[in-house]
All heavy atoms as a GROMACS GRO file, in nm:
protein
  510
    1MET      N    1  -0.434  -4.073   0.551
    1MET     CA    2  -0.557  -4.016   0.596
    1MET      C    3  -0.671  -4.098   0.534
    1MET      O    4  -0.671  -4.123   0.415
    1MET     CB    5  -0.566  -3.869   0.553
    1MET     CG    6  -0.689  -3.802   0.603
    1MET     SD    7  -0.708  -3.625   0.561
    1MET     CE    8  -0.547  -3.561   0.556
    2ASP      N    9  -0.763  -4.140   0.616
    2ASP     CA   10  -0.879  -4.215   0.570
    2ASP      C   11  -1.002  -4.126   0.569
    2ASP      O   12  -1.024  -4.050   0.663
    2ASP     CB   13  -0.905  -4.335   0.660
    2ASP     CG   14  -0.793  -4.438   0.655
    2ASP    OD1   15  -0.732  -4.450   0.548
    2ASP    OD2   16  -0.770  -4.503   0.758
    3ILE      N   17  -1.080  -4.135   0.462
    3ILE     CA   18  -1.206  -4.060   0.453
    3ILE      C   19  -1.318  -4.162   0.448
    3ILE      O   20  -1.318  -4.251   0.364
    3ILE     CB   21  -1.209  -3.970   0.329
    3ILE    CG1   22  -1.097  -3.866   0.338
    3ILE    CG2   23  -1.344  -3.902   0.313
    3ILE    CD1   24  -1.082  -3.779   0.216
    4VAL      N   25  -1.411  -4.151   0.542
    4VAL     CA   26  -1.522  -4.246   0.556
    4VAL      C   27  -1.654  -4.170   0.543
    4VAL      O   28  -1.668  -4.062   0.598
    4VAL     CB   29  -1.515  -4.316   0.694
    4VAL    CG1   30  -1.628  -4.415   0.710
    4VAL    CG2   31  -1.381  -4.385   0.712
    5LEU      N   32  -1.749  -4.228   0.471
    5LEU     CA   33  -1.882  -4.168   0.459
    5LEU      C   34  -1.968  -4.207   0.579
    5LEU      O   35  -1.962  -4.322   0.625
    5LEU     CB   36  -1.951  -4.213   0.331
    5LEU     CG   37  -1.889  -4.167   0.201
    5LEU    CD1   38  -1.961  -4.229   0.083
    5LEU    CD2   39  -1.892  -4.016   0.190
    6THR      N   40  -2.049  -4.114   0.628
    6THR     CA   41  -2.141  -4.146   0.735
    6THR      C   42  -2.256  -4.232   0.682
    6THR      O   43  -2.275  -4.243   0.560
    6THR     CB   44  -2.201  -4.016   0.797
    6THR    OG1   45  -2.277  -3.949   0.695
    6THR    CG2   46  -2.094  -3.924   0.851
    7ASP      N   47  -2.332  -4.293   0.772
    7ASP     CA   48  -2.444  -4.376   0.730
    7ASP      C   49  -2.547  -4.294   0.651
    7ASP      O   50  -2.601  -4.342   0.551
    7ASP     CB   51  -2.511  -4.441   0.852
    7ASP     CG   52  -2.423  -4.548   0.915
    7ASP    OD1   53  -2.336  -4.601   0.844
    7ASP    OD2   54  -2.443  -4.578   1.034
    8LYS      N   55  -2.573  -4.171   0.696
    8LYS     CA   56  -2.669  -4.086   0.624
    8LYS      C   57  -2.620  -4.058   0.482
    8LYS      O   58  -2.698  -4.060   0.387
    8LYS     CB   59  -2.693  -3.956   0.699
    8LYS     CG   60  -2.795  -3.868   0.630
    8LYS     CD   61  -2.830  -3.743   0.707
    8LYS     CE   62  -2.933  -3.662   0.632
    8LYS     NZ   63  -2.972  -3.542   0.702
    9ALA      N   64  -2.491  -4.030   0.468
    9ALA     CA   65  -2.436  -4.002   0.335
    9ALA      C   66  -2.453  -4.123   0.244
    9ALA      O   67  -2.487  -4.110   0.127
    9ALA     CB   68  -2.288  -3.964   0.347
   10LYS      N   69  -2.432  -4.242   0.300
   10LYS     CA   70  -2.450  -4.365   0.221
   10LYS      C   71  -2.596  -4.381   0.179
   10LYS      O   72  -2.625  -4.418   0.066
   10LYS     CB   73  -2.402  -4.486   0.300
   10LYS     CG   74  -2.253  -4.489   0.320
   10LYS     CD   75  -2.213  -4.606   0.410
   10LYS     CE   76  -2.066  -4.600   0.443
   10LYS     NZ   77  -2.028  -4.705   0.540
   11GLU      N   78  -2.688  -4.352   0.270
   11GLU     CA   79  -2.831  -4.362   0.239
   11GLU      C   80  -2.872  -4.266   0.128
   11GLU      O   81  -2.955  -4.298   0.044
   11GLU     CB   82  -2.915  -4.331   0.364
   11GLU     CG   83  -2.908  -4.435   0.472
   11GLU     CD   84  -2.978  -4.390   0.600
   11GLU    OE1   85  -3.053  -4.290   0.597
   11GLU    OE2   86  -2.954  -4.453   0.704
   12LEU      N   87  -2.812  -4.146   0.126
   12LEU     CA   88  -2.844  -4.044   0.027
   12LEU      C   89  -2.768  -4.064  -0.104
   12LEU      O   90  -2.789  -3.989  -0.200
   12LEU     CB   91  -2.817  -3.905   0.083
   12LEU     CG   92  -2.906  -3.859   0.198
   12LEU    CD1   93  -2.856  -3.725   0.255
   12LEU    CD2   94  -3.051  -3.846   0.152
   13GLY      N   95  -2.678  -4.162  -0.107
   13GLY     CA   96  -2.601  -4.187  -0.230
   13GLY      C   97  -2.488  -4.088  -0.253
   13GLY      O   98  -2.446  -4.067  -0.368
   14ILE      N   99  -2.440  -4.025  -0.147
   14ILE     CA  100  -2.329  -3.930  -0.159
   14ILE      C  101  -2.202  -4.005  -0.198
   14ILE      O  102  -2.173  -4.110  -0.145
   14ILE     CB  103  -2.306  -3.855  -0.026
   14ILE    CG1  104  -2.432  -3.782   0.019
   14ILE    CG2  105  -2.186  -3.759  -0.034
   14ILE    CD1  106  -2.479  -3.674  -0.074
   15LYS      N  107  -2.127  -3.948  -0.290
   15LYS     CA  108  -2.002  -4.010  -0.334
   15LYS      C  109  -1.886  -3.952  -0.253
   15LYS      O  110  -1.891  -3.836  -0.210
   15LYS     CB  111  -1.981  -3.982  -0.483
   15LYS     CG  112  -2.086  -4.047  -0.571
   15LYS     CD  113  -2.060  -4.016  -0.717
   15LYS     CE  114  -2.161  -4.084  -0.805
   15LYS     NZ  115  -2.285  -4.010  -0.820
   16PRO      N  116  -1.779  -4.029  -0.234
   16PRO     CA  117  -1.661  -3.976  -0.163
   16PRO      C  118  -1.602  -3.856  -0.237
   16PRO      O  119  -1.617  -3.844  -0.358
   16PRO     CB  120  -1.562  -4.094  -0.164
   16PRO     CG  121  -1.644  -4.214  -0.194
   16PRO     CD  122  -1.761  -4.167  -0.275
   17PRO      N  123  -1.530  -3.767  -0.166
   17PRO     CA  124  -1.467  -3.652  -0.230
   17PRO      C  125  -1.370  -3.698  -0.338
   17PRO      O  126  -1.305  -3.803  -0.324
   17PRO     CB  127  -1.390  -3.584  -0.117
   17PRO     CG  128  -1.449  -3.635   0.008
   17PRO     CD  129  -1.504  -3.771  -0.022
   18LYS      N  130  -1.362  -3.623  -0.448
   18LYS     CA  131  -1.268  -3.657  -0.554
   18LYS      C  132  -1.220  -3.530  -0.621
   18LYS      O  133  -1.285  -3.426  -0.616
   18LYS     CB  134  -1.331  -3.750  -0.657
   18LYS     CG  135  -1.442  -3.686  -0.738
   18LYS     CD  136  -1.489  -3.778  -0.849
   18LYS     CE  137  -1.579  -3.698  -0.941
   18LYS     NZ  138  -1.600  -3.763  -1.066
   19GLN      N  139  -1.105  -3.540  -0.685
   19GLN     CA  140  -1.053  -3.429  -0.763
   19GLN      C  141  -1.122  -3.427  -0.898
   19GLN      O  142  -1.135  -3.532  -0.964
   19GLN     CB  143  -0.903  -3.441  -0.781
   19GLN     CG  144  -0.827  -3.418  -0.651
   19GLN     CD  145  -0.678  -3.429  -0.672
   19GLN    OE1  146  -0.630  -3.535  -0.703
   19GLN    NE2  147  -0.608  -3.318  -0.653
   20GLY      N  148  -1.166  -3.312  -0.941
   20GLY     CA  149  -1.234  -3.298  -1.069
   20GLY      C  150  -1.144  -3.326  -1.188
   20GLY      O  151  -1.186  -3.385  -1.287
   21THR      N  152  -1.018  -3.286  -1.177
   21THR     CA  153  -0.920  -3.313  -1.280
   21THR      C  154  -0.788  -3.350  -1.215
   21THR      O  155  -0.770  -3.330  -1.093
   21THR     CB  156  -0.896  -3.188  -1.371
   21THR    OG1  157  -0.833  -3.086  -1.293
   21THR    CG2  158  -1.024  -3.137  -1.432
   22VAL      N  159  -0.694  -3.399  -1.292
   22VAL     CA  160  -0.564  -3.438  -1.240
   22VAL      C  161  -0.492  -3.319  -1.176
   22VAL      O  162  -0.418  -3.335  -1.079
   22VAL     CB  163  -0.477  -3.498  -1.353
   22VAL    CG1  164  -0.342  -3.543  -1.301
   22VAL    CG2  165  -0.548  -3.612  -1.420
   23HIS      N  166  -0.514  -3.199  -1.229
   23HIS     CA  167  -0.444  -3.080  -1.182
   23HIS      C  168  -0.523  -3.000  -1.078
   23HIS      O  169  -0.482  -2.890  -1.043
   23HIS     CB  170  -0.408  -2.990  -1.301
   23HIS     CG  171  -0.323  -3.061  -1.402
   23HIS    ND1  172  -0.192  -3.096  -1.379
   23HIS    CD2  173  -0.353  -3.109  -1.525
   23HIS    CE1  174  -0.143  -3.158  -1.484
   23HIS    NE2  175  -0.239  -3.168  -1.575
   24SER      N  176  -0.632  -3.053  -1.029
   24SER     CA  177  -0.713  -2.981  -0.929
   24SER      C  178  -0.635  -2.966  -0.798
   24SER      O  179  -0.567  -3.059  -0.754
   24SER     CB  180  -0.842  -3.059  -0.900
   24SER     OG  181  -0.925  -3.062  -1.012
   25ALA      N  182  -0.647  -2.849  -0.736
   25ALA     CA  183  -0.579  -2.823  -0.610
   25ALA      C  184  -0.659  -2.878  -0.492
   25ALA      O  185  -0.604  -2.902  -0.386
   25ALA     CB  186  -0.559  -2.673  -0.592
   26GLY      N  187  -0.788  -2.897  -0.510
   26GLY     CA  188  -0.873  -2.945  -0.401
   26GLY      C  189  -0.963  -3.057  -0.445
   26GLY      O  190  -0.948  -3.111  -0.554
   27PHE      N  191  -1.058  -3.090  -0.360
   27PHE     CA  192  -1.151  -3.199  -0.388
   27PHE      C  193  -1.294  -3.145  -0.398
   27PHE      O  194  -1.330  -3.048  -0.331
   27PHE     CB  195  -1.146  -3.304  -0.277
   27PHE     CG  196  -1.021  -3.387  -0.280
   27PHE    CD1  197  -0.901  -3.340  -0.227
   27PHE    CD2  198  -1.021  -3.511  -0.338
   27PHE    CE1  199  -0.786  -3.415  -0.230
   27PHE    CE2  200  -0.907  -3.589  -0.342
   27PHE     CZ  201  -0.789  -3.540  -0.288
   28ASP      N  202  -1.375  -3.209  -0.480
   28ASP     CA  203  -1.515  -3.173  -0.493
   28ASP      C  204  -1.597  -3.249  -0.388
   28ASP      O  205  -1.580  -3.370  -0.373
   28ASP     CB  206  -1.567  -3.208  -0.633
   28ASP     CG  207  -1.495  -3.132  -0.743
   28ASP    OD1  208  -1.449  -3.019  -0.715
   28ASP    OD2  209  -1.487  -3.183  -0.855
   29LEU      N  210  -1.682  -3.178  -0.317
   29LEU     CA  211  -1.766  -3.237  -0.215
   29LEU      C  212  -1.913  -3.223  -0.256
   29LEU      O  213  -1.950  -3.132  -0.328
   29LEU     CB  214  -1.748  -3.166  -0.081
   29LEU     CG  215  -1.608  -3.164  -0.020
   29LEU    CD1  216  -1.608  -3.077   0.104
   29LEU    CD2  217  -1.565  -3.304   0.015
   30GLN      N  218  -1.995  -3.315  -0.206
   30GLN     CA  219  -2.139  -3.303  -0.223
   30GLN      C  220  -2.201  -3.269  -0.088
   30GLN      O  221  -2.151  -3.312   0.017
   30GLN     CB  222  -2.198  -3.435  -0.271
   30GLN     CG  223  -2.155  -3.475  -0.411
   30GLN     CD  224  -2.216  -3.608  -0.450
   30GLN    OE1  225  -2.188  -3.708  -0.386
   30GLN    NE2  226  -2.297  -3.609  -0.553
   31ALA      N  227  -2.310  -3.196  -0.089
   31ALA     CA  228  -2.381  -3.166   0.035
   31ALA      C  229  -2.460  -3.289   0.077
   31ALA      O  230  -2.525  -3.352  -0.003
   31ALA     CB  231  -2.475  -3.046   0.015
   32CYS      N  232  -2.453  -3.322   0.205
   32CYS     CA  233  -2.525  -3.437   0.259
   32CYS      C  234  -2.657  -3.386   0.318
   32CYS      O  235  -2.674  -3.375   0.440
   32CYS     CB  236  -2.439  -3.506   0.366
   32CYS     SG  237  -2.512  -3.656   0.430
   33ILE      N  238  -2.749  -3.353   0.230
   33ILE     CA  239  -2.879  -3.298   0.271
   33ILE      C  240  -2.991  -3.370   0.195
   33ILE      O  241  -2.969  -3.420   0.084
   33ILE     CB  242  -2.888  -3.147   0.245
   33ILE    CG1  243  -2.859  -3.114   0.099
   33ILE    CG2  244  -2.791  -3.071   0.335
   33ILE    CD1  245  -2.878  -2.970   0.062
   34ASP      N  246  -3.107  -3.376   0.256
   34ASP     CA  247  -3.220  -3.442   0.190
   34ASP      C  248  -3.328  -3.346   0.146
   34ASP      O  249  -3.430  -3.384   0.092
   34ASP     CB  250  -3.280  -3.552   0.279
   34ASP     CG  251  -3.312  -3.503   0.419
   34ASP    OD1  252  -3.299  -3.383   0.446
   34ASP    OD2  253  -3.350  -3.586   0.503
   35LYS      N  254  -3.303  -3.214   0.169
   35LYS     CA  255  -3.396  -3.112   0.119
   35LYS      C  256  -3.315  -2.985   0.091
   35LYS      O  257  -3.206  -2.966   0.147
   35LYS     CB  258  -3.508  -3.084   0.220
   35LYS     CG  259  -3.460  -3.037   0.354
   35LYS     CD  260  -3.575  -3.018   0.451
   35LYS     CE  261  -3.519  -2.974   0.586
   35LYS     NZ  262  -3.622  -2.954   0.684
   36PRO      N  263  -3.363  -2.898   0.005
   36PRO     CA  264  -3.288  -2.775  -0.029
   36PRO      C  265  -3.264  -2.685   0.092
   36PRO      O  266  -3.346  -2.682   0.184
   36PRO     CB  267  -3.378  -2.704  -0.130
   36PRO     CG  268  -3.468  -2.810  -0.183
   36PRO     CD  269  -3.487  -2.907  -0.071
   37ILE      N  270  -3.153  -2.616   0.091
   37ILE     CA  271  -3.120  -2.516   0.194
   37ILE      C  272  -3.116  -2.381   0.124
   37ILE      O  273  -3.052  -2.365   0.021
   37ILE     CB  274  -2.985  -2.546   0.258
   37ILE    CG1  275  -2.988  -2.678   0.336
   37ILE    CG2  276  -2.944  -2.432   0.351
   37ILE    CD1  277  -2.855  -2.718   0.395
   38HIS      N  278  -3.186  -2.284   0.179
   38HIS     CA  279  -3.187  -2.150   0.123
   38HIS      C  280  -3.086  -2.065   0.200
   38HIS      O  281  -3.094  -2.055   0.322
   38HIS     CB  282  -3.326  -2.087   0.132
   38HIS     CG  283  -3.428  -2.165   0.054
   38HIS    ND1  284  -3.440  -2.155  -0.082
   38HIS    CD2  285  -3.521  -2.256   0.094
   38HIS    CE1  286  -3.536  -2.236  -0.124
   38HIS    NE2  287  -3.586  -2.300  -0.019
   39ILE      N  288  -2.993  -2.006   0.127
   39ILE     CA  289  -2.891  -1.922   0.188
   39ILE      C  290  -2.910  -1.779   0.136
   39ILE      O  291  -2.911  -1.756   0.016
   39ILE     CB  292  -2.749  -1.972   0.152
   39ILE    CG1  293  -2.733  -2.118   0.194
   39ILE    CG2  294  -2.643  -1.883   0.219
   39ILE    CD1  295  -2.606  -2.182   0.145
   40PHE      N  296  -2.926  -1.689   0.228
   40PHE     CA  297  -2.950  -1.550   0.192
   40PHE      C  298  -2.821  -1.469   0.197
   40PHE      O  299  -2.721  -1.514   0.256
   40PHE     CB  300  -3.055  -1.489   0.286
   40PHE     CG  301  -3.186  -1.562   0.278
   40PHE    CD1  302  -3.220  -1.657   0.374
   40PHE    CD2  303  -3.275  -1.539   0.174
   40PHE    CE1  304  -3.340  -1.728   0.366
   40PHE    CE2  305  -3.395  -1.608   0.164
   40PHE     CZ  306  -3.426  -1.703   0.262
   41ALA      N  307  -2.821  -1.353   0.137
   41ALA     CA  308  -2.703  -1.266   0.134
   41ALA      C  309  -2.650  -1.242   0.274
   41ALA      O  310  -2.727  -1.219   0.368
   41ALA     CB  311  -2.737  -1.133   0.066
   42ASN      N  312  -2.519  -1.250   0.290
   42ASN     CA  313  -2.448  -1.225   0.417
   42ASN      C  314  -2.482  -1.326   0.526
   42ASN      O  315  -2.452  -1.303   0.642
   42ASN     CB  316  -2.474  -1.082   0.467
   42ASN     CG  317  -2.427  -0.978   0.371
   42ASN    OD1  318  -2.318  -0.990   0.315
   42ASN    ND2  319  -2.508  -0.877   0.345
   43GLU      N  320  -2.542  -1.437   0.491
   43GLU     CA  321  -2.576  -1.541   0.589
   43GLU      C  322  -2.468  -1.648   0.589
   43GLU      O  323  -2.417  -1.687   0.484
   43GLU     CB  324  -2.711  -1.603   0.554
   43GLU     CG  325  -2.760  -1.703   0.656
   43GLU     CD  326  -2.898  -1.760   0.620
   43GLU    OE1  327  -2.945  -1.740   0.507
   43GLU    OE2  328  -2.956  -1.822   0.708
   44ILE      N  329  -2.434  -1.696   0.707
   44ILE     CA  330  -2.337  -1.804   0.722
   44ILE      C  331  -2.414  -1.929   0.760
   44ILE      O  332  -2.491  -1.930   0.855
   44ILE     CB  333  -2.231  -1.771   0.828
   44ILE    CG1  334  -2.152  -1.647   0.784
   44ILE    CG2  335  -2.139  -1.890   0.853
   44ILE    CD1  336  -2.057  -1.595   0.891
   45VAL      N  337  -2.393  -2.037   0.684
   45VAL     CA  338  -2.466  -2.161   0.706
   45VAL      C  339  -2.369  -2.278   0.700
   45VAL      O  340  -2.283  -2.282   0.612
   45VAL     CB  341  -2.576  -2.180   0.596
   45VAL    CG1  342  -2.651  -2.309   0.617
   45VAL    CG2  343  -2.671  -2.063   0.595
   46LYS      N  344  -2.380  -2.371   0.794
   46LYS     CA  345  -2.301  -2.493   0.789
   46LYS      C  346  -2.374  -2.593   0.700
   46LYS      O  347  -2.492  -2.618   0.718
   46LYS     CB  348  -2.284  -2.553   0.928
   46LYS     CG  349  -2.187  -2.480   1.015
   46LYS     CD  350  -2.167  -2.558   1.144
   46LYS     CE  351  -2.068  -2.490   1.233
   46LYS     NZ  352  -2.042  -2.569   1.355
   47ILE      N  353  -2.303  -2.648   0.604
   47ILE     CA  354  -2.359  -2.749   0.514
   47ILE      C  355  -2.288  -2.881   0.544
   47ILE      O  356  -2.167  -2.893   0.526
   47ILE     CB  357  -2.337  -2.711   0.365
   47ILE    CG1  358  -2.387  -2.570   0.335
   47ILE    CG2  359  -2.399  -2.814   0.275
   47ILE    CD1  360  -2.536  -2.553   0.345
   48PRO      N  361  -2.361  -2.982   0.589
   48PRO     CA  362  -2.296  -3.111   0.618
   48PRO      C  363  -2.247  -3.180   0.491
   48PRO      O  364  -2.310  -3.172   0.387
   48PRO     CB  365  -2.408  -3.192   0.686
   48PRO     CG  366  -2.534  -3.131   0.640
   48PRO     CD  367  -2.506  -2.985   0.613
   49THR      N  368  -2.129  -3.243   0.502
   49THR     CA  369  -2.071  -3.313   0.388
   49THR      C  370  -2.090  -3.464   0.398
   49THR      O  371  -2.075  -3.534   0.299
   49THR     CB  372  -1.920  -3.284   0.376
   49THR    OG1  373  -1.857  -3.328   0.496
   49THR    CG2  374  -1.896  -3.136   0.353
   50GLY      N  375  -2.116  -3.513   0.519
   50GLY     CA  376  -2.134  -3.657   0.536
   50GLY      C  377  -2.005  -3.736   0.532
   50GLY      O  378  -2.006  -3.856   0.506
   51ILE      N  379  -1.893  -3.668   0.558
   51ILE     CA  380  -1.766  -3.742   0.560
   51ILE      C  381  -1.700  -3.729   0.698
   51ILE      O  382  -1.721  -3.632   0.770
   51ILE     CB  383  -1.668  -3.697   0.451
   51ILE    CG1  384  -1.630  -3.549   0.468
   51ILE    CG2  385  -1.723  -3.723   0.313
   51ILE    CD1  386  -1.519  -3.504   0.374
   52LYS      N  387  -1.622  -3.831   0.732
   52LYS     CA  388  -1.540  -3.829   0.851
   52LYS      C  389  -1.397  -3.848   0.806
   52LYS      O  390  -1.371  -3.931   0.717
   52LYS     CB  391  -1.577  -3.944   0.945
   52LYS     CG  392  -1.718  -3.945   0.994
   52LYS     CD  393  -1.735  -4.065   1.084
   52LYS     CE  394  -1.877  -4.112   1.088
   52LYS     NZ  395  -1.895  -4.231   1.171
   53VAL      N  396  -1.304  -3.775   0.865
   53VAL     CA  397  -1.163  -3.786   0.827
   53VAL      C  398  -1.087  -3.839   0.948
   53VAL      O  399  -1.103  -3.789   1.060
   53VAL     CB  400  -1.107  -3.648   0.786
   53VAL    CG1  401  -0.960  -3.659   0.751
   53VAL    CG2  402  -1.186  -3.593   0.668
   54TRP      N  403  -1.005  -3.941   0.924
   54TRP     CA  404  -0.927  -4.001   1.031
   54TRP      C  405  -0.783  -4.011   0.987
   54TRP      O  406  -0.754  -4.058   0.877
   54TRP     CB  407  -0.983  -4.140   1.064
   54TRP     CG  408  -0.911  -4.210   1.173
   54TRP    CD1  409  -0.901  -4.169   1.304
   54TRP    CD2  410  -0.837  -4.331   1.165
   54TRP    NE1  411  -0.826  -4.259   1.376
   54TRP    CE2  412  -0.785  -4.361   1.292
   54TRP    CE3  413  -0.811  -4.419   1.060
   54TRP    CZ2  414  -0.709  -4.472   1.319
   54TRP    CZ3  415  -0.735  -4.531   1.087
   54TRP    CH2  416  -0.685  -4.556   1.214
   55GLN      N  417  -0.693  -3.966   1.071
   55GLN     CA  418  -0.551  -3.971   1.041
   55GLN      C  419  -0.487  -4.075   1.134
   55GLN      O  420  -0.468  -4.049   1.252
   55GLN     CB  421  -0.488  -3.833   1.064
   55GLN     CG  422  -0.346  -3.823   1.019
   55GLN     CD  423  -0.300  -3.679   1.020
   55GLN    OE1  424  -0.376  -3.587   1.003
   55GLN    NE2  425  -0.171  -3.662   1.041
   56PRO      N  426  -0.458  -4.196   1.084
   56PRO     CA  427  -0.414  -4.305   1.168
   56PRO      C  428  -0.271  -4.291   1.223
   56PRO      O  429  -0.238  -4.352   1.322
   56PRO     CB  430  -0.423  -4.427   1.077
   56PRO     CG  431  -0.409  -4.373   0.940
   56PRO     CD  432  -0.470  -4.235   0.945
   57ASN      N  433  -0.187  -4.210   1.161
   57ASN     CA  434  -0.047  -4.203   1.198
   57ASN      C  435  -0.014  -4.062   1.246
   57ASN      O  436  -0.028  -3.966   1.171
   57ASN     CB  437   0.039  -4.241   1.078
   57ASN     CG  438   0.185  -4.249   1.109
   57ASN    OD1  439   0.231  -4.194   1.208
   57ASN    ND2  440   0.261  -4.317   1.025
   58ASP      N  441   0.036  -4.048   1.369
   58ASP     CA  442   0.070  -3.917   1.424
   58ASP      C  443   0.188  -3.852   1.352
   58ASP      O  444   0.214  -3.734   1.366
   58ASP     CB  445   0.103  -3.928   1.573
   58ASP     CG  446  -0.021  -3.955   1.656
   58ASP    OD1  447  -0.132  -3.924   1.608
   58ASP    OD2  448  -0.007  -4.007   1.767
   59ASN      N  449   0.264  -3.930   1.274
   59ASN     CA  450   0.381  -3.876   1.204
   59ASN      C  451   0.341  -3.803   1.076
   59ASN      O  452   0.424  -3.736   1.017
   59ASN     CB  453   0.480  -3.988   1.171
   59ASN     CG  454   0.537  -4.051   1.295
   59ASN    OD1  455   0.556  -3.983   1.395
   59ASN    ND2  456   0.564  -4.179   1.291
   60GLN      N  457   0.218  -3.817   1.033
   60GLN     CA  458   0.173  -3.749   0.912
   60GLN      C  459   0.129  -3.608   0.946
   60GLN      O  460   0.075  -3.582   1.054
   60GLN     CB  461   0.056  -3.823   0.847
   60GLN     CG  462   0.093  -3.960   0.796
   60GLN     CD  463  -0.027  -4.034   0.742
   60GLN    OE1  464  -0.141  -3.993   0.764
   60GLN    NE2  465  -0.001  -4.142   0.672
   61ILE      N  466   0.154  -3.517   0.855
   61ILE     CA  467   0.110  -3.379   0.874
   61ILE      C  468   0.006  -3.347   0.767
   61ILE      O  469   0.028  -3.371   0.650
   61ILE     CB  470   0.226  -3.280   0.864
   61ILE    CG1  471   0.328  -3.308   0.976
   61ILE    CG2  472   0.176  -3.137   0.873
   61ILE    CD1  473   0.454  -3.226   0.966
   62GLY      N  474  -0.108  -3.297   0.810
   62GLY     CA  475  -0.211  -3.260   0.712
   62GLY      C  476  -0.319  -3.182   0.782
   62GLY      O  477  -0.328  -3.176   0.903
   63ARG      N  478  -0.402  -3.120   0.702
   63ARG     CA  479  -0.512  -3.042   0.758
   63ARG      C  480  -0.632  -3.062   0.667
   63ARG      O  481  -0.622  -3.052   0.547
   63ARG     CB  482  -0.474  -2.895   0.764
   63ARG     CG  483  -0.585  -2.808   0.818
   63ARG     CD  484  -0.542  -2.666   0.832
   63ARG     NE  485  -0.455  -2.660   0.949
   63ARG     CZ  486  -0.391  -2.551   0.986
   63ARG    NH1  487  -0.399  -2.443   0.914
   63ARG    NH2  488  -0.316  -2.551   1.093
   64ALA      N  489  -0.745  -3.093   0.726
   64ALA     CA  490  -0.868  -3.109   0.651
   64ALA      C  491  -0.974  -3.021   0.713
   64ALA      O  492  -0.997  -3.027   0.832
   64ALA     CB  493  -0.914  -3.254   0.650
   65HIS      N  494  -1.037  -2.938   0.634
   65HIS     CA  495  -1.146  -2.853   0.681
   65HIS      C  496  -1.275  -2.915   0.629
   65HIS      O  497  -1.301  -2.910   0.510
   65HIS     CB  498  -1.132  -2.710   0.627
   65HIS     CG  499  -1.007  -2.645   0.677
   65HIS    ND1  500  -1.001  -2.584   0.800
   65HIS    CD2  501  -0.885  -2.632   0.622
   65HIS    CE1  502  -0.881  -2.535   0.815
   65HIS    NE2  503  -0.808  -2.565   0.709
   66VAL      N  504  -1.352  -2.977   0.717
   66VAL     CA  505  -1.476  -3.043   0.675
   66VAL      C  506  -1.592  -2.994   0.757
   66VAL      O  507  -1.580  -2.946   0.863
   66VAL     CB  508  -1.468  -3.196   0.685
   66VAL    CG1  509  -1.378  -3.249   0.574
   66VAL    CG2  510  -1.418  -3.241   0.819
   0.00000   0.00000   0.00000
């Protein structure tokens, strides 16, 4: 699986996802935003991550929620 940063993410200096520790179950993401977003109680908001995920081989099984 390849993870690529979008042009906007590169402009904002966003770093690729990484595991915080060796034993982390997931990856840490940064928000790809150029101004603060206010989220209120019970509100659902999409936050862009600035990453694209590509799976080059159909024989691989995986799931990415981005």
